[in-house]
C-alpha positions as CSV (number, residue, x, y, z in Angstrom):
1,M,-27.3,-8.0,0.5
2,S,-23.3,-7.5,1.1
3,T,-21.9,-4.2,1.7
4,D,-19.0,-5.9,1.8
5,P,-16.5,-4.3,-0.6
6,P,-15.6,-6.6,-3.4
7,R,-12.9,-9.3,-2.8
8,T,-9.4,-9.0,-4.7
9,E,-7.7,-11.8,-5.8
10,L,-4.4,-11.5,-4.8
11,A,-1.6,-11.5,-7.9
12,P,0.3,-15.2,-8.5
13,W,3.9,-13.7,-7.4
14,L,2.4,-12.3,-4.0
15,R,1.3,-15.9,-3.5
16,R,4.7,-17.3,-4.1
17,M,6.1,-14.7,-1.1
18,D,6.7,-16.2,2.5
19,V,3.5,-16.4,4.4
20,S,5.0,-13.6,6.8
21,D,5.6,-11.3,3.9
22,Q,2.0,-11.8,2.4
23,I,0.4,-11.2,5.4
24,F,2.6,-7.9,6.2
25,L,1.4,-6.7,2.6
26,T,-2.5,-7.8,2.9
27,G,-2.5,-6.1,6.5
28,T,-1.0,-3.0,5.8
29,V,-3.2,-2.7,2.3
30,L,-5.8,-2.9,4.7
31,V,-5.0,0.0,6.5
32,L,-4.9,2.4,3.6
33,R,-7.9,1.1,2.7
34,E,-9.0,1.9,5.7
35,I,-7.3,5.5,5.2
36,R,-8.5,6.2,1.8
37,S,-12.1,5.5,2.7
38,R,-11.9,7.9,5.6
39,R,-10.2,10.0,3.9
40,A,-11.7,10.0,0.2
41,D,-11.5,13.3,-0.1
42,D,-9.1,15.1,1.5
43,L,-6.5,13.0,0.3
44,P,-3.4,15.2,-1.1
45,V,-2.5,12.7,-3.5
46,A,-5.4,9.9,-4.8
47,F,-4.2,6.2,-4.1
48,D,-5.3,2.6,-5.6
49,E,-4.1,0.2,-2.2
50,R,-5.4,-2.2,-4.5
51,R,-3.0,-2.1,-7.4
52,L,0.1,-3.3,-4.9
53,C,-1.7,-6.7,-4.3
54,T,-3.0,-6.9,-7.8
55,A,-0.4,-5.5,-10.1
56,P,0.9,-8.0,-12.5
57,T,4.4,-8.1,-11.6
58,P,6.4,-7.7,-8.3
59,D,8.5,-4.5,-10.1
60,E,5.0,-2.2,-10.8
61,A,4.0,-3.4,-7.3
62,A,7.2,-2.1,-6.0
63,R,7.2,1.2,-8.1
64,Y,3.2,2.2,-7.5
65,A,4.5,1.7,-3.7
66,A,7.7,3.8,-3.8
67,G,5.8,6.3,-5.7
68,I,3.0,6.7,-3.1
69,S,5.7,6.9,-0.7
70,A,7.4,9.7,-2.1
71,A,4.5,11.6,-3.0
72,Y,3.5,11.5,0.6
73,R,6.7,11.8,2.2
74,D,6.9,15.8,1.8
75,Q,2.9,16.8,1.9
76,P,2.3,18.7,5.3
77,A,1.5,16.8,9.0
78,L,-1.9,16.2,8.9
79,A,-3.1,13.9,12.3
80,A,-5.4,11.2,12.0
81,P,-8.1,10.2,14.8
82,D,-4.9,8.5,16.7
83,G,-3.1,11.6,16.7
84,V,0.0,10.3,14.0
85,D,0.8,12.0,10.9
86,E,-1.4,10.7,8.2
87,H,1.1,11.4,5.4
88,W,3.9,10.1,7.2
89,R,2.1,6.8,7.7
90,I,0.9,6.3,4.0
91,S,4.5,7.4,3.1
92,S,6.1,4.5,5.6
93,M,3.8,2.1,5.2
94,T,3.8,1.9,1.1
95,G,7.9,2.7,1.5
96,A,8.0,-0.8,3.7
97,I,5.8,-2.2,1.0
98,A,8.2,-1.3,-1.8
99,A,10.9,-2.2,0.4
100,R,9.5,-6.2,1.4
101,I,8.7,-6.7,-2.3
102,R,11.8,-5.6,-3.6
103,S,13.9,-8.0,-0.7
104,A,11.4,-11.1,-2.3
105,Y,12.3,-9.8,-6.2
106,P,15.4,-8.1,-6.8
107,P,15.1,-5.5,-9.8
108,L,16.9,-7.4,-12.8
109,D,18.5,-4.4,-14.1
């Protein structure tokens, strides 16, 4: 019996991105998963990192990432085991995800 988390199927729009963008997004999502797993009980704003890779549209994924980034931007500092402010890390990583998605799929408005 495997204890690995279920495999997340990447959205078609993400699979159409450059391989380097796919690696960046999926790697960053893995870090977010690790943070959420480690801090599940004390995250000030809940998030589901899988939505960043499975959203039906790139716009929805970018908006979700930007929302997480904004929610964590002004949170009080909380040191991770490596000493880096965990809330800054979440905000920065999700902001970078939103920017990377929007550079590949600019908004149509």
